[in-house]
N, C-alpha and C positions, 0 to 999 in steps of 0.2 A: 439678272438682277431684278428683284421684285420692288415694286413701288411701296413706300410706307403708306399704311392705311390708318385711319382714325375712326372711332365710333363717336357720334355726336347724338346726344339725347336732349330733347326739349323738356326741361324740368319745371318751367313756369309758363303760365298762359300767355298768349301773344296778344290778347285783346286789350285795347286801351293804349297800345304802343304806337309810336310814330310810324310814318310811311317808310322811312329808311330801315327801321328795325324789322318791320314786317317783310320788306323786300329781301333782307338778309336771311330771315328765317325761311322764307319760301325758296330762296336761292340755294339753301342748304338741303332742301327737299323735305323739310319738316312741316307736317300739317296738323298733327294732334299732340296734345300734352303726353309725355312719357313715350313718345315714338322715338325709335333709334334708327339711324342710318349709318352706313359705312361709306366713307369717302376717301379719296386719295389725298394725302397730305401735300398740299401745294400752297404757295403764297396767297393765291386768290381765296381759297377756302379758309386759311388762317385769318385773313383780313375780315371775312364775314363773321367768323367766330369771335374775333375781338370786338366787333360792333355789338354783338348780343351775348357777351360773355356772362352777363348776369341772368340770362334765360336758359343757358345750355350747360351740359356737363360733357367734357371731352375725355376720352380714354384712348390711349395709344394701343394698337394691336401688335 
């Protein structure tokens, strides 16, 4: 059985955001605008995405 994976892309800049939002963006592994990472779909990752949902685009693989 394979784990569900999701693609997360940073679509807006992270500068001028609060420390918690920056921590979530870095926790997702995103460093630059328009960078995409593949992550396992877990409750921890979904929580971080919810905190910065206005900055990222999520696609299910």
